Residue, then its C-alpha position, 0 to 999 in steps of 0.5 A: m482494481n488494486s495497485l502498488t505505487r511508490p508516492v507518499l500518502p498520509l498513511l503511516a508505518a510504525s516508529a521505533v522511538l519510544l519516550a517516557a510518560t508525559p502529560a500527552q499520554d495522560s490526555r490520551l488515556t482520558l480520551l480512551d476512558a471517555m470512549s470506553s464510557e460511551l461504548s459501555r453506555n451504548q452496549q447496556q442501553l442501546k436498543l430499538q423497541s423489539h429489535e435486537p441490541p448490538y452484539f458487538m461495537s468498537y470505537q476508533l479515533k485517529d489523530y493525524a498530524q502532517e508536516v510537508v515542505a516541497a520545492r521546485y526550480g530552486a524555490v519553495f512551493l509548499d510549506d504547510g502542516y495540518r492536524e485532524r481527528r477522525l472517528y470510526v464506529d463499527t456496530r453489529v447486530g445479530d451474532y458472530a455466526f450471522d450479523s448485519s455486516v455487508e461488503e464495503g460500498l453496499e451499505f444503504s443500497f436500498s435506503t436513502k434514510g439515516t445518512s446524516y451522521t454516519s457521514r460526519k466522522e470528525g473528532p474534536l481537536d480539543d481534548s474534551p471528553l464530553a465533545l468526543r462522547t457526543a460525536l460518538w453518540l450521534i454516529t453510533d445511533e445512526k450505525y445501529k439503525s443502519a445495522l438493523f436495516q442491513f440485518l433485516k435485509k440480509k435475513g430476507e435475502d437468505v429466503y432466496s438463497v440455497e443453504d450453504p453448510k460451508r458458509p463461514a461466520s460473519f465475524t471472528k471471535e478474538k481475545a481482548s488485547s490491552f496495550v498503551q504505547p508510550p508517546v512517539a517523538n516526531p520532530f521536523n527540522r523545517e529549516r534543514w528541509v527548506k534549505l535542502s529542498r531548494e538546493v536539490s530542486a535547483q539541480f534540475n534547472a541546468h537541464p531544461e529538457i526536464f521540464d518539471s521536478e519536485v523535492r518533497v519532504t513529509s512527516d506523518k504521525v497518527t495516534r490511534l485510540f481503540v476500544s471494543t465491547e470485547g474488552t480491547r483497549l489500545v493506544t498506538e502511535e506511528t510515524l512515517y517520514g518520506l523524502h521524494v525526488t521526482a522529475v518529468t521529461r518527454a522523449p522526442d516522439g512525445q512519450l512522457l517519461d518520469d523518474s524518482r527516488d523515494f526514501y521512507a523512515p520511521t524517524e527523521a534521523g533515518l532519512p538520507d543525509d544531504e549528500r545522498v539526496r543530491a546524489a539521488a537527484a543527479k541519478v534521476i537526471e542521468e536516467l531521464l536524459a538517457l531515457r529520452q535518447a533510448p529507442a522505443i521497442d515493439p511489444y515483446s514476448g519472451p524471457a526476462i529478468l525482473a530485478p528484486e524490486a520489480s520481482g516484488v511488485l510481480f508477487h504483490e500483484t499476481v499472488g498477494h492480492r489473491l491471497e487476501g481473505d476477503r477475496q475468497d468469498g466475495d460475490n464479485e471476486g474471481k476467487t483464484f485460490k479458493g479451495q486450494i489449501g494444501k495444493l501446489v500453486l507455485p513452483a516448489f522452490l518458492s515460499i511466501h509469508d507476510d509479517p507485519s511484526q518485522r520492523a526492518l530488514a538488513g537495516e532498511p525499514l519496512n513500510g508494512y510494519y505495525l503492532y495492531d491492525e485496524e480491527g484491534v488484532k495484533g499483527h502476526r507472521v503468516t506463512l502463505v505458501e510453503k515450497g509452492v504449496l498454499r498454506n494460509y490466507l491473509l485474514g482480518r475478522r471476516p472468516v474464511d472456510g477453515f480459518l476461524n480467526s484473524n491473523g491481524h491483517g485487517r487494514s484500512q486508510g483513515t475511517l474506511k472499513p477494514v479488509a484483509r490486506m498485505a503488510n510486509l510480503m516476503v518471497e524466499s527461494t531455494r533455487q538461487v544463482s548468482d547475478a552473472k549466472l542468472k544473466q547467462m540463463l536469460i541469454d541461453e533461454a532467449k537463444r532456445q526460443n530463437k529470440p535476438y535478445g532477452l530483457i532485464i527490468r531493473d526498476i519499476t514504478g508499481g503495478n495494478t491488478n484486477t481480481s474481480s469476477y468481471g473482466y479478465q484476471a490480469f495484472k500490469g506492471v509499469p517498468r521504468m528502466v528496461y535493458r535489452v540484452d543481446v544474445k550474441t554479445g551480452k551487451e545491455s542497452l536501455v530501451r523504453g515504451v513498454e508495460i508488463v502485462g499478463t495473467p497471474l498464475s501463468a506468469v509466476n509459474r514460469i519463474m525458472a530461477t531467482g537471484e541470491k540477494r533480496g531487494i525491498f520495494n517500499g510503497f503504498c497499496g491501493a484497494e477497497s479500504g484505501n491506501v495502506p503502507v506496504s513492503t515487498v521483499a523478493p529476489a530477482a526472478l528469471l521468467q521463461e516468458i513475460e509479455l510486454q505491451r506498448a505503453v501509452e504513446g504521448k503525442d503532446r507537444p513539449p513547451i514551445l519556448p525554452s525554459p527561463t533557466t536557459l535565459q538565466a544562463s544566457p541573459a543576452r538572449e532575453k529580449p527587452 
């Protein structure tokens, strides 16, 4: 199951602030040299008796630093920070055509031996080359033994398998890269954020119907060091700041309702000013109070307009995940688009590309920006769909039939094994109309279908999809602000209580037209290799038919007593 959400996680989008060389840079290079030395020693000497030596190895160190301030009810609840270093070692036996690699989660599937050091992924916080080399030595030893075990097991399984002349290689051959990014500043004005989070979270105290809320400010930085036996040497530094205003209430019928405003920026200066944050909190309050009073609607099947952010989530879930290279050959995958290169898979007026090298769009930062992926390959713009025709896949270093090289999309969270993932997914359309025209087309289509109303989905929290061969190929979206459009008057009224559901190809092939303006959804995508920062850029889309099912109905009783904030406003009510 793959999902796209807004909440901040300790994952990072690259920063634009570069500084001159400092002593900190020298320590990074000292550690990089230590990694290279230990890698070279293992490459030259690591071999068990008559077995094969490794043909490829890579070391990666990630130095994480986070600061966080969070307030509720006008008071600080969290004021903290942490730092850690994590190691990832990739050791492969065999050759590029056929090696020991297996899908994530299948390692040690028939053995309980040799797991003691591979589970130890911490690196030293001190800049000690000896300590770092020792930690890498132990992990490499276990990884090599594991690779031998998996290689022999794979060769044995080949005895029972029919030979496939189109079976892709196990690993791509890539040119060595060398890049050292100057240090990136990551200031955190704790005094300002403590003060602002207190003030903004106190705005919710005047509305006891909203029983929980939070204002959270985070600063995340990761310094990454990467070396490989192919000769790649990388030092990158990335930062991501987040500011989140969230709140929760219940409708009179018990349904839980949430709303939020989320801001991301690669620099602290890129976060919104204080007035904009206060206005965002006021808007969250306004929307939640309106949602409490909005009627719940029955399940619906008919035409709908998805506003740009909601449209982006649709493309992310229905198309983007199914174009990830690892899903074209996995034994457990549905392989929706395998063998479809050169064929029409979407309406001819739609094109899609993914570009991790694009830092911002119209001045707004994109979460999915990065320089090099987790496998040491530079991130490239890739055209996936051109005028409805499938042209390419998102590729890491696991090849796909017909595509023998990575396009820099091997991504993962922390020390998980990288797989091909989206970065900045961008949708373009040649069938564009104004917002007014799009709404009129919605009304006309609803009339044609004898529907009393159409829907406009203006905001969405995220979505998820199933791409496996087990179960149904389906997706779900979680809309937040849904408006019913009366076909007679064109009047819009807020409703609640439904979720978007459907089958991927059916949904996207019922897009009739799009709006002229594109919107950005910045968030995090969760899949096999963890949660990674992503963006979707898309115009509003009119779908001829979309299905909405009833959302989970909450029946929990709201708090029995009124909030203490009401007593503060009327102290005479409080009993001694």
